[in-house]
C-alpha positions as CSV (number, residue, x, y, z in Angstrom):
1,X,-24.3,21.4,-15.5
2,X,-20.8,22.7,-15.8
3,X,-19.4,22.5,-19.4
4,X,-16.2,20.7,-20.2
5,X,-14.6,24.1,-21.4
6,X,-15.0,25.3,-17.8
7,X,-14.4,22.0,-15.8
8,X,-11.1,21.1,-17.5
9,X,-9.5,24.4,-16.8
10,X,-10.7,24.2,-13.3
11,X,-9.2,20.7,-12.9
12,X,-5.9,21.9,-14.3
13,X,-5.8,24.8,-11.9
14,X,-6.8,22.4,-9.1
15,X,-3.8,20.1,-10.0
16,X,-1.5,23.2,-10.0
17,X,-2.7,24.3,-6.5
18,X,-2.2,20.8,-5.2
19,X,1.2,20.7,-6.3
20,X,2.2,24.1,-5.0
21,X,4.1,23.6,-1.7
22,X,1.7,24.1,1.3
23,X,0.8,22.8,4.7
24,X,-1.4,19.8,3.5
25,X,1.0,18.3,0.9
26,X,3.9,18.8,3.3
27,X,1.8,17.0,5.9
28,X,1.4,14.1,3.5
29,X,5.0,14.0,2.6
30,X,6.3,14.0,6.2
31,X,3.9,11.3,7.4
32,X,4.6,9.0,4.4
33,X,8.4,9.4,4.8
34,X,8.0,8.7,8.6
35,X,5.4,5.9,8.6
36,X,5.2,4.5,5.0
37,X,3.3,4.8,1.9
38,X,0.0,3.4,3.3
39,X,0.2,6.0,6.2
40,X,0.7,8.8,3.6
41,X,-2.5,7.5,1.8
42,X,-4.5,7.3,4.9
43,X,-3.5,10.9,5.6
44,X,-4.4,11.9,2.2
45,X,-7.9,10.4,2.5
46,X,-8.3,12.3,5.7
47,X,-7.3,15.5,4.1
48,X,-9.8,15.0,1.3
49,X,-12.5,14.1,3.6
50,X,-11.9,17.4,5.3
51,X,-12.3,19.0,1.9
52,X,-15.7,17.6,1.7
53,X,-16.8,19.4,4.8
54,X,-15.2,22.7,3.5
55,X,-17.1,22.1,0.2
56,X,-20.3,21.8,2.0
57,X,-19.6,24.8,4.1
58,X,-18.9,27.0,1.1
59,X,-22.1,25.5,-0.7
60,X,-24.4,26.3,2.3
61,X,-22.8,29.6,3.1
62,X,-21.4,28.5,6.4
63,X,-18.0,29.7,5.5
64,X,-19.2,33.2,4.8
65,X,-20.7,33.3,8.4
66,X,-17.3,32.0,9.8
67,X,-15.4,34.8,7.9
68,X,-17.8,37.2,9.4
69,X,-17.0,36.0,13.0
70,X,-13.3,36.7,13.6
71,X,-13.3,35.3,17.1
72,X,-14.7,31.8,15.9
73,X,-12.1,31.9,13.0
74,X,-9.3,32.5,15.6
75,X,-10.4,29.8,17.8
76,X,-10.4,27.1,15.0
77,X,-7.1,28.4,13.8
78,X,-5.5,28.3,17.3
79,X,-6.8,24.7,17.7
80,X,-5.2,23.7,14.3
81,X,-1.9,25.2,15.5
82,X,-1.8,23.6,18.8
83,X,-2.7,20.3,17.2
84,X,0.2,20.5,15.0
85,X,2.5,21.2,17.9
86,X,1.1,18.2,19.5
87,X,2.0,16.0,16.4
88,X,5.5,17.6,16.3
89,X,6.1,16.7,19.9
90,X,5.0,13.1,19.1
91,X,7.4,12.9,16.2
92,X,10.2,14.3,18.3
93,X,9.6,11.6,21.0
94,X,9.7,8.9,18.3
95,X,13.3,9.8,17.5
96,X,14.4,7.9,20.6
97,X,12.3,4.9,19.9
98,X,13.2,1.7,18.1
99,X,12.6,2.0,14.3
100,X,10.1,-0.9,14.2
101,X,7.9,1.1,16.6
102,X,8.3,4.4,14.9
103,X,7.0,3.1,11.5
104,X,4.0,1.1,12.8
105,X,2.9,2.6,16.0
106,X,-0.2,4.3,14.4
107,X,-3.4,2.7,13.0
108,X,-4.6,3.6,9.6
109,X,-7.7,5.1,11.2
110,X,-5.6,7.2,13.6
111,X,-3.6,8.6,10.5
112,X,-6.8,9.3,8.6
113,X,-8.2,11.1,11.6
114,X,-5.0,13.2,11.8
115,X,-5.7,14.3,8.1
116,X,-9.3,15.2,8.8
117,X,-8.3,17.2,12.0
118,X,-5.5,19.0,9.9
119,X,-7.8,20.1,7.2
120,X,-10.9,20.9,9.2
121,X,-9.1,23.1,11.6
122,X,-7.7,25.1,8.9
123,X,-10.4,27.6,8.2
124,X,-8.3,29.3,5.4
125,X,-9.5,26.3,3.2
126,X,-13.0,27.4,3.3
127,X,-12.0,31.0,2.8
128,X,-10.0,30.0,-0.2
129,X,-12.9,28.0,-1.5
130,X,-15.1,31.1,-1.2
131,X,-12.6,33.0,-3.4
132,X,-11.8,30.2,-5.8
133,X,-14.7,28.1,-6.7
134,X,-17.4,30.9,-7.5
135,X,-15.2,32.1,-10.2
136,X,-16.1,28.9,-12.3
137,X,-19.8,29.0,-11.3
138,X,-22.5,30.8,-13.3
139,X,-26.0,31.2,-12.1
140,X,-27.3,30.8,-15.7
141,X,-26.3,27.1,-15.4
142,X,-28.5,26.3,-12.5
143,X,-28.3,26.2,-8.7
144,X,-25.0,27.6,-7.4
145,X,-24.9,25.2,-4.5
146,X,-24.9,22.2,-6.9
147,X,-22.2,23.8,-9.1
148,X,-20.1,24.5,-6.0
149,X,-20.5,20.8,-5.0
150,X,-19.5,19.7,-8.4
151,X,-16.5,22.0,-8.4
152,X,-15.5,20.9,-4.9
153,X,-15.7,17.2,-6.1
154,X,-13.3,18.0,-8.9
155,X,-11.0,19.8,-6.6
156,X,-11.0,16.9,-4.2
157,X,-10.2,14.5,-7.1
158,X,-7.3,16.6,-8.2
159,X,-6.0,16.7,-4.5
160,X,-6.4,12.9,-4.1
161,X,-4.4,12.3,-7.4
162,X,-1.5,14.6,-6.4
163,X,-1.3,13.9,-2.7
164,X,-1.6,10.1,-3.5
165,X,1.4,10.4,-5.8
166,X,3.3,12.4,-3.0
167,X,2.4,9.6,-0.6
168,X,3.6,6.8,-2.8
169,X,6.9,8.6,-3.7
170,X,7.7,9.7,-0.1
171,X,6.8,6.3,1.2
172,X,9.2,4.7,-1.1
173,X,11.9,7.1,0.0
174,X,11.1,6.7,3.6
175,X,11.3,2.8,3.1
176,X,14.7,3.2,1.6
177,X,15.9,5.4,4.3
178,X,14.6,3.0,7.0
179,X,17.1,0.4,5.7
180,X,20.0,2.8,6.6
181,X,21.4,3.1,10.1
182,X,19.8,6.0,11.9
183,X,18.0,7.3,8.9
184,X,14.6,6.7,10.2
185,X,15.4,8.7,13.4
186,X,16.6,11.5,11.1
187,X,13.3,11.3,9.2
188,X,11.3,11.6,12.5
189,X,13.4,14.5,13.5
190,X,12.8,16.3,10.3
191,X,9.0,15.5,10.6
192,X,9.1,17.1,14.0
193,X,10.8,20.2,12.8
194,X,8.5,20.5,9.6
195,X,5.3,20.0,11.9
196,X,6.5,22.5,14.4
197,X,7.3,25.1,11.6
198,X,3.9,24.6,10.1
199,X,2.2,25.1,13.7
200,X,4.3,28.3,14.2
201,X,3.5,29.6,10.9
202,X,-0.3,29.1,11.5
203,X,-0.2,30.7,14.9
204,X,2.1,33.6,13.8
205,X,-0.4,34.2,10.8
206,X,-3.1,34.3,13.5
207,X,-1.1,36.9,15.6
208,X,-0.3,39.0,12.7
209,X,-4.1,39.1,11.6
210,X,-4.8,40.3,15.2
211,X,-2.2,43.2,15.2
């Protein structure tokens, strides 16, 4: 059992990390602004589901295996970058579509799936968990796998809280912009640029690590 004097600082650190600008919260922000608050929440739930898989991987030691296999890591990272480029292209195509279509063309499950794929294809999350979660675990408190699972659940709760707030705020902003002539098309164009930038950042980091 993890004592409160360890769990609460970990929760505070998790909140701070979720608030720090990064690919995942930017992903939520762009989708909520582009498709609405419910869409942002669906993406958030998808991202958090991906975190469940990363937590399980760390608890079972799979992430350490992935870290030791550079080729597998590069393949997963490449898939993530290409997927982001695909989403960027879809957002750019939406610029020329009617506003009613751009805000309601995706099902909640499709948006949830985007969040899962976005998170799962980012192996750096598991590698981050390897470095971050064990700092708050102690073999004297019991099985490390159970402690890692508890810490992962706490991190997911913090992420859900922060990303959910981002989805609500960005969704409200997107709704306000959608009532302005041409504003939704601008949001779609910005979303396309942000997604493309995230993809290039991921792929560039991959090429740099290979150099």
